[in-house]
C-alpha positions as CSV (number, residue, x, y, z in Angstrom):
1,M,5.6,44.9,5.3
2,S,6.2,47.3,8.2
3,V,3.7,49.6,9.5
4,T,5.7,52.6,8.3
5,A,5.6,51.1,4.7
6,V,1.9,50.6,5.0
7,I,1.3,54.2,6.1
8,I,3.5,55.7,3.4
9,N,1.7,53.5,0.7
10,L,-1.8,54.6,2.0
11,I,-0.6,58.2,1.9
12,A,0.7,57.8,-1.6
13,A,-2.5,56.1,-2.6
14,G,-4.7,58.8,-1.1
15,A,-2.6,61.6,-2.7
16,L,-3.0,59.8,-6.1
17,G,-6.8,59.4,-5.6
18,A,-7.1,63.1,-4.8
19,A,-5.0,64.1,-7.8
20,L,-7.2,61.8,-10.0
21,L,-10.4,63.5,-8.6
22,H,-9.0,66.9,-8.9
23,N,-7.4,66.9,-12.4
24,P,-7.6,63.4,-14.0
25,S,-5.7,64.3,-17.1
26,Q,-2.8,65.8,-15.2
27,A,-2.7,62.9,-12.8
28,R,-2.7,60.4,-15.8
29,E,0.2,62.3,-17.4
30,A,2.1,62.2,-14.0
31,I,1.6,58.3,-13.8
32,K,2.9,57.9,-17.4
33,R,5.9,60.0,-16.5
34,A,6.6,58.0,-13.3
35,W,6.2,54.8,-15.2
36,K,8.8,55.9,-17.8
37,M,11.2,57.0,-14.9
38,L,10.8,53.7,-13.4
39,L,11.5,51.8,-16.6
40,S,14.6,54.1,-17.1
41,L,15.9,53.3,-13.6
42,L,15.2,49.5,-13.9
43,P,18.4,48.5,-15.4
44,M,20.4,50.3,-12.8
45,I,18.1,48.8,-10.1
46,L,18.9,45.3,-11.4
47,V,22.6,46.0,-11.6
48,I,22.6,47.2,-7.9
49,I,20.7,44.2,-6.8
50,L,23.1,42.0,-8.7
51,L,26.1,43.8,-7.2
52,I,24.7,43.4,-3.7
53,G,24.1,39.7,-4.3
54,L,27.6,39.3,-5.6
55,L,29.1,41.3,-2.8
56,F,27.4,39.3,-0.2
57,G,28.1,36.0,-2.1
58,F,31.8,36.5,-2.3
59,V,32.6,38.7,0.7
60,S,32.1,37.1,4.2
61,Q,30.6,39.0,7.1
62,E,34.0,39.1,8.7
63,Q,35.6,40.7,5.7
64,L,32.9,43.2,5.4
65,E,33.2,44.2,9.1
66,S,36.9,44.6,8.6
67,F,36.4,47.1,5.9
68,L,33.3,48.8,7.0
69,G,32.9,47.9,10.7
70,E,33.3,49.9,13.9
71,Q,37.0,49.2,14.2
72,T,37.8,51.1,11.0
73,G,37.0,54.4,12.7
74,I,37.6,57.7,11.1
75,L,39.5,56.0,8.2
76,G,36.4,53.9,7.4
77,V,34.2,56.8,7.5
78,F,36.6,58.8,5.3
79,A,36.9,56.0,2.8
80,A,33.2,55.6,2.6
81,A,32.7,59.3,2.2
82,I,35.2,59.3,-0.7
83,A,33.3,56.4,-2.3
84,G,30.0,58.3,-1.8
85,A,31.5,61.4,-3.3
86,V,32.8,59.7,-6.4
87,L,30.0,57.2,-7.2
88,H,26.8,58.3,-9.0
89,I,24.0,56.1,-7.6
90,P,20.6,57.4,-7.2
91,A,19.6,57.7,-3.5
92,L,16.5,55.5,-4.3
93,L,19.0,52.6,-4.9
94,A,21.7,53.6,-2.2
95,F,19.4,53.3,0.6
96,P,18.5,49.6,0.2
97,L,22.3,49.0,-0.4
98,A,23.2,50.9,2.9
99,A,20.5,48.7,4.8
100,S,22.0,45.6,3.6
101,L,25.5,46.7,4.6
102,L,24.2,47.6,8.0
103,E,22.6,44.2,8.4
104,K,26.0,42.6,7.4
105,G,27.9,44.4,10.1
106,A,28.9,47.9,8.7
107,A,29.2,50.7,11.1
108,I,26.4,53.3,11.1
109,S,28.9,56.1,10.9
110,V,30.5,54.6,7.8
111,I,27.2,54.1,6.1
112,A,26.3,57.6,7.2
113,G,29.4,59.0,5.5
114,F,28.6,57.1,2.2
115,I,25.0,58.2,2.1
116,T,25.6,61.8,3.1
117,T,28.4,62.4,0.6
118,L,26.5,60.4,-2.1
119,T,23.5,62.9,-1.8
120,M,25.6,66.1,-1.0
121,I,28.6,65.9,-3.4
122,G,28.5,65.5,-7.2
123,M,31.9,64.8,-8.6
124,V,30.1,63.5,-11.8
125,T,28.2,66.7,-12.1
126,L,31.1,68.9,-11.0
127,P,32.0,70.1,-14.5
128,M,28.5,71.2,-15.2
129,E,28.3,73.0,-11.9
130,I,31.6,74.7,-12.4
131,Q,30.3,75.9,-15.9
132,H,27.1,77.2,-14.5
133,M,28.0,78.5,-11.0
134,G,31.7,79.1,-11.3
135,K,34.8,77.1,-10.3
136,R,35.3,78.9,-6.9
137,F,31.6,78.3,-5.9
138,A,31.5,74.7,-7.0
139,L,34.7,73.7,-5.4
140,L,34.0,75.6,-2.2
141,R,30.4,74.0,-2.0
142,N,31.6,70.5,-2.7
143,G,34.6,70.9,-0.1
144,L,32.4,72.3,2.6
145,S,29.7,69.7,1.9
146,F,32.5,66.9,2.2
147,L,33.6,68.4,5.7
148,A,29.9,68.6,6.7
149,A,29.3,65.2,5.7
150,L,32.3,63.9,7.7
151,G,31.0,66.0,10.7
152,I,27.5,64.4,10.3
153,S,28.8,60.9,10.0
154,L,31.0,61.1,13.0
155,A,28.1,62.7,15.1
156,I,25.8,59.9,14.0
157,G,28.4,57.3,15.1
158,V,28.5,59.0,18.6
159,I,24.8,59.4,19.0
160,V,23.6,56.0,17.7
């Protein structure tokens, strides 16, 4: 386990201890809710792990690099951004997927495009957003978010 993971876990354990000391019943309720949330996410986590395993089992590193590598340029970033905008994957699951893809040769700008649009754009939730915020606002927000995500991805590709 990395030093960062140890520090994060120690901070979380300390915060939990403080919550248990401050308000034990509320802390126990939070633990119960977190456990229920974990159990509800578990099927999706297992599916993502299975898909990652299948992807890396059937797609060679060379093939992955040809689709997601540095040579794909702006087209690869755009394709990953579209995938991130359309897919509805919790960020908690997308980050390990992104790390695995990076290890297998995907370009950082491509992964940044995927993660950025995944977290900024909600095609699945767009109808609800239109209903509550209005069509013009929802489309403008998602469109500008997509352009911002492309800019962020390309900047990351240049900086890193």
